C-alpha positions in Angstrom: 29.0 -1.1 26.0 28.1 -4.5 27.3 29.6 -7.8 26.2 26.6 -10.0 25.4 28.8 -13.1 25.3 28.9 -13.1 29.1 26.6 -10.3 30.3 22.9 -10.6 30.5 20.6 -8.5 28.3 19.1 -5.7 30.4 15.6 -5.8 31.6 15.5 -2.3 33.0 16.8 1.2 32.3 18.4 3.5 34.8 17.3 7.1 34.9 17.2 9.9 37.5 19.0 7.6 40.0 16.5 4.8 39.8 16.1 1.5 37.9 12.9 1.0 35.9 12.0 -2.5 34.7 11.0 -2.4 31.0 9.2 -4.7 28.5 11.9 -6.5 26.5 10.2 -8.7 23.9 11.1 -7.8 20.3 7.5 -7.6 19.1 6.7 -4.8 21.5 9.7 -2.7 20.3 8.8 -3.4 16.6 5.3 -2.0 17.4 6.9 1.1 18.9 9.0 1.4 15.7 5.8 1.4 13.6 4.2 3.9 16.0 7.3 6.1 15.9 7.3 6.1 12.1 3.7 7.2 11.9 3.7 10.9 10.9 0.0 11.2 12.0 1.0 10.7 15.7 2.2 13.7 17.6 5.6 13.7 19.3 4.1 13.9 22.8 1.9 10.9 22.1 5.0 8.9 21.0 6.8 9.8 24.2 3.8 8.6 26.2 3.7 5.4 24.2 7.5 5.0 24.9 7.0 5.4 28.6 4.3 2.7 28.5 7.1 0.2 28.0 7.9 0.6 31.7 6.5 -2.2 33.8 5.9 0.1 36.7 2.3 1.2 37.4 1.4 3.9 38.0 3.8 5.4 35.6 6.5 7.6 37.0 6.9 11.2 36.3 8.2 11.6 32.7 11.6 13.2 32.6 14.0 14.0 29.8 16.5 11.6 31.3 13.9 8.7 31.4 12.9 9.3 27.8 16.5 9.5 26.7 17.3 6.2 28.5 14.3 4.4 27.0 15.3 5.6 23.5 18.8 4.3 24.1 17.3 1.0 25.0 15.2 1.1 21.8 18.3 1.8 19.7 20.3 -0.8 21.7 23.0 1.8 22.1 25.0 -0.4 24.6 25.6 -3.0 21.8 27.7 -0.5 19.8 31.3 0.4 20.4 31.8 4.1 20.5 35.3 5.4 21.1 35.5 7.9 23.9 36.4 11.4 22.9 39.4 12.7 24.8 38.6 15.4 27.4 39.2 18.9 26.2 39.2 17.7 22.6 36.3 19.1 20.7 35.3 17.0 17.7 33.6 18.9 15.0 30.4 17.1 14.3 29.6 17.3 10.6 26.0 16.6 9.7 25.8 13.4 7.6 24.0 13.8 4.3 20.3 12.9 4.4 19.6 9.8 2.5 16.5 7.8 2.0 16.1 4.8 4.4 17.5 1.4 3.4 15.2 -0.7 5.6 11.7 -0.7 6.9 10.6 -3.2 9.6 7.0 -3.2 8.2 7.6 -3.3 4.5 10.5 -5.7 4.8 8.9 -7.9 7.5 8.5 -11.0 5.3 12.2 -11.0 4.5 13.1 -10.7 8.2 10.8 -13.7 8.9 12.4 -15.7 6.1 16.0 -14.8 7.0 15.6 -15.7 10.7 14.0 -19.0 9.7 16.7 -19.8 7.1 19.8 -18.6 8.9 18.9 -19.1 12.6 16.1 -21.7 12.4 14.0 -19.2 14.5 10.3 -18.9 13.7 9.6 -15.3 14.7 5.8 -15.8 14.5 5.7 -18.7 17.0 8.6 -18.0 19.3 7.4 -17.3 22.8 10.0 -14.6 23.6 13.1 -13.0 22.2 14.9 -10.1 23.9 14.9 -7.0 21.7 18.7 -6.7 21.9 19.2 -10.4 20.9 16.8 -9.8 18.0 18.8 -6.7 17.0 22.1 -8.6 17.4 20.9 -11.5 15.2 19.5 -9.0 12.6 22.9 -7.1 12.4 24.7 -10.4 11.9 22.6 -11.7 9.0 25.0 -12.7 6.2 25.4 -10.8 2.9 23.4 -13.5 1.1 20.3 -12.9 3.3 17.4 -11.1 1.7 17.5 -8.3 4.2 21.2 -7.6 3.6 20.7 -7.7 -0.2 17.8 -5.3 0.0 19.8 -2.9 2.2 22.8 -3.2 -0.1 20.8 -2.5 -3.3 19.0 0.5 -1.7 22.2 2.1 -0.5 24.2 1.4 -3.7 25.8 4.6 -5.0 25.2 4.4 -8.8 27.8 7.1 -9.4 30.5 4.6 -8.3 29.5 2.0 -10.8 31.4 2.3 -14.1 29.7 -0.6 -16.1 26.6 0.9 -17.7 24.8 -2.5 -17.9 25.4 -3.1 -14.2 24.3 0.4 -13.3 21.1 -0.1 -15.3 20.5 -3.5 -13.5 20.9 -2.0 -10.1 18.8 1.1 -10.9 16.0 -1.2 -12.0 16.3 -3.2 -8.7 16.4 0.0 -6.7 13.2 1.2 -8.3 11.5 -2.1 -7.6 12.4 -2.2 -3.9 12.4 1.6 -3.1 11.0 2.6 0.2 8.6 5.5 0.6 10.5 8.6 1.8 9.6 12.3 2.1 11.9 15.2 3.0 10.3 17.2 5.8 11.0 20.9 6.4 13.7 20.3 9.0 15.6 17.9 6.6 15.4 20.4 3.8 16.7 23.1 6.1 19.6 20.9 7.1 20.5 20.2 3.5 20.8 23.9 2.9 22.8 24.6 6.0 19.9 25.7 8.1 19.1 28.7 5.9 15.5 27.8 5.3 
C-alpha cells in the first residue's frame, strides 16, 4: 500500500526483476476497461492490449508476472489496505455471491463527468492529464449525494431488507430504470452451484 498524501503515483510496474514504464492517463485505462468488458474479444487479445500499456518498444516477453502486475496497476491494488494474513494461518476463502454489477464506466459516463465537474471542478473532457490512480481515488471519494454514488446505492440495495412496501416499490422501480446489462456465464453458474456444473 502507498500513502498518496506524500508518495508519488507510480509511472511503472515492477515484474520479473525489472521496472517497466507504463501509460498512466485515466482515459487509456478506461479504454482498457471497455475492451476488457467486451465479450467478443478473446482473452489472449485482452492480454496483448494490456501489455501495450507499456511504454517500452519493442514489447518485452509477456510473462504471467508482468500481466499480473499490469492488472494490479489497472485495479489500483496499492491504494487499498489489505491486512496481512499471519504466517501459518490459513484463511478459508469463501466465494462471494455473484451479483449483477453496480457500475459501468461506459453506461454511467455522463454521471462521472457531471460529478467530477460538480464536486471537484474537474472537466474530464478537457483536462490534459489525470493519473489513473488519482482518478480512481477521486471517484472512490465521491460523496453520497453524487449521481454515481446514488446509482451504485440503488443498484446494490437489498429489497429484502426494506420493510416499508411503498419504499420497496419505489426502489424497485428505480432499480429497473437504471439496471445494467448482465448475463451469467457458464463459470458463474457453476460457481453458484458449488462447481457441480
